[in-house]
N, C-alpha and C positions, 0 to 999 in steps of 0.2 A: 734272878735279873734276867728273865730271858725276854721281857719287853722289847720289842722294835717298833718306833713310833713310824719308821719310814713307809711301813704299811698302810698307816692310816693317815699319813700328812697331808693337810690340805682338804680334809673332808668335813662335812658339815659340822661337826662338833669343833673343829679347830676354828673354822670361820666364826662362828658365834663366841668362842672364848676370845679370839684374838681381837675380834670387832670390839667387844664390850672391854677388854683390857686397853686398846688404843683409847677409847673413850674417856675412862677413869684416869689414865697418865694424862692426857691431853687436860682432863679437869684440874688436876693437881698441879700442873705446870702452868696455870695462870697466874700464880703468883710467883713472884721474883726469886723467893727463897729455895735454896737447892731442894731435890727431891730424891729420895732414895728408893730404889726398888730391888726387891730379892725376889729370884726367881729360884725357888726351892727344887725344882724337878726340871732341870733346863734343858735336857735333852741335848742334841748335837747344833741346835741352831738354825741350820740350813738343809733342806731336805731335797734331793735331787728326783724329780718327779718322772725322769725319764729312765730312772734305775729299774732293775728285774723286778725288785720288790713292791714299788709303787705301781708298776705295771701290771704286777700279779693280780692286784685287787682293784686297780682303778677307782679307789675311793673318791680320789680329788677330782674326778669327772662331775660327780654330784655336789661338788664343794667348789672350791677355789675356781676350776675351770668355768662353771656355770656361773658363776658369780662375777668373774673377770669380763663374760660376754654380756653381761646386763648393764643398759645404761641408766643410772639412778639419778633421781632430783634430790634425794634426801643427801644432805653434806657430810653425816657421818659414815654413811655408805660409800659417797665418793673418796672422802679421805680416806678411808681403808684401802680402797683400790688404789689411790695415788700411792701408800705406803709400801704395798706389796708389787706394784707394778713391774720395776726393775728387774725383781729376782724372778718373777713369774716369766717375763719375757726370756728369761734365761732359762726355763724349766725348772726353776728352783722355789720352793716354799720357805718362807721365812717363819722360824718358829718364834716363841715369845722373846728369847733373850735376843735375837736380833733384831727383832720389831723393836724392842724398848731401846736397845744401843742406837739404833737410827734416830731415835727421838730423844736421845740425851742431849742437854743444854751442858755449857761448860760447868755450871754449878751443881748438876745432876750427879748420881753415881748408881751402879749398877753391879750387884753381885749375882752372878749366875751359878749355880750348883749342880753338880752332876755326880752320882756315885758311881755308874757304870765306868767302869775304866776305858774301853774302847770308845765309848760315846765323849768321854772327858778329852780325851786327844783331839776329837773332831771340834768340840766346842771351843777349845782354847785355840786352834786355827782359825775358826768363824769369827772370834771376838779379838783377835790379837791386834787388830788397826782401831780398836775403840779404846782410847788412854782411861775414859772415865769407867770403864768396865772390867770388872775382876772376875775371875773363876775359882770356885772353890771344889773340894773333893771331900765330901762329908755326907753323914745321913741326912737327910732333908730337915726332918725335925729338930736335930740339934744345931743345925745352922741357923734356924729360924731363932731357936731360943738364945744363941750365941751374938746375933744380931739386933734384937729389939730390947729397949727402944732404940732406933737409930740416932746419930746424934744430931740428923737433920729435924728428928722430932715431925717429920711430914713424908708420905710416901706409902708404897704398896708392898703387899706381901703375895706373891700369886703362888698357891699351892695346887697343882694338878697332878696328883699320883698316878701312876699306871694302872693303879686297883687289880696288879697281879695277886696280891696278897688276900687272902679270904677274909682277914681282919681289917683291912685299910679303912673302912667307914670307922670302925671302932678306935683305930689309932687316930683319926681325925676328930673325933669327939673327945678323946683323952685329952689331946693336945689345945683344945680351944679355951678351956678354962685357965691353961697356963698362959696362952697368949692375953688373955685379957688381965691378968695379974700383971704381966709385964709391959704391956702397951696396949691398953684398953682404947685409946684413940686411934690405932692403926687402921688402914682400910686393907683388909685382906680379902682376897679373892678365892674362893674354893670352886674347883671344878670336879664335877663327878659324872660319872656314866648313868643312865636310867636304862635298867634291864628288868624283865619280868622277874626274874629271880633274885632280886635285890631290891623290891620296893619297900619292904619293912625296914631295910637299911637306910633307906632315904628319908622315910618317915621320922625313923629315930634321929637321924640327923638334924632334921627339922626342929623336933621337941627339944634335941638338946640345945641347939642352937637359940631357939627361942627362950629358953630357962636362963642363958646367960645374961639375957637383957641389954645386950650392948646397943648402943645407938643405931637406930637406921640399918637393923638387919633385914636384908631384901633377897629375895630370891627370883631367878628367871629361869625358865626351863623352854629348851627348844626341842619340840618332839617332830620326829619325822613319821614315826608309826605311833599305833596306841600303845600305851605303855604295858600292857598286858600281853603283847605279841610274845609268842614263848622263846625266841631265838635271836640272838645278836643284839647290837645297840639300836634300842628305840628312840633315844634320845639323850639329851645331857642337860645338866643344870649349872648355874652358877649361885653360889651363896655369898653374898657379902656383907661384911661386916664394917660400920660407919661407912654406909654408900654416899658417894657425893650427890651433892644436890643436882637435880637437873639429870642425870643418870636415868633412872627408871622413866621420866617422861620422854627423854631422847630414844630410849629404845622403844618405848611405844609408838613413837612418832616413825621409827624406821621400819617396825614390823611388817606392813603391808607389802613393802617393796621386797625386804627380804625374804619371805616366804613367797612371794611371786618369783622370785628368782630361784631359791633352793627347795621351795615346796614346804611342807611341815605347819607347825604351829607353834605359837611362843604364848606362854602365860607367865605373869609376873605377880608377885605379892610380897607384902611384909610379914615378917615373923613377930 
């Protein structure tokens, strides 16, 4: 557990993941019934962009800093700016648990899970004022199994491992069939890096996901470099089971302005 997200907080991959996550939660909340959100790899929740770690990499400059300097006409891009603006004005970047907590209605519920003991302390501090949010300290895949199906029968499971384990893709594949058995109608959002040395694993993930035949299995990739570029993070992907209606069309609609702000390209497809 050596991974520290502060070095990468607010980069292009965070923007894409959190942008789509906000859109999916917004869609789920269109019904009055309470929604359940489980963030399996929650991190600390808030990241200080003025910290030595963030300043060492400056990845946020090509992500949230560029994003917030852009005037968007697209409603989804503007809504994401509104959601993160207060924290960004304080040189903070809100991770997925804080973003979700800020969107919760009284009838909604959030479980934010973090295994790293130091990050867990910070996460509890950052979520302590949100009465509908609880923090757990478990293995991410165990906490998913323990909480699906949720009592609300409506909600989102966000799974974005740090991928510091060599077999993380295989672990994801092993879990997906279990999720289908326990809660086939749940909306699962899987985030993963796209690197030249792991393209086979990405292809295997797509093949295994397609074989499950879960409704509306959809993929969207945000690439900032050619996927064959030898070193570094070339892009990232989101694989969603039970993708809400309108989300693929809304992502397609925002893509020109998003790539105009951050560069890169987006391609999306159903499995």
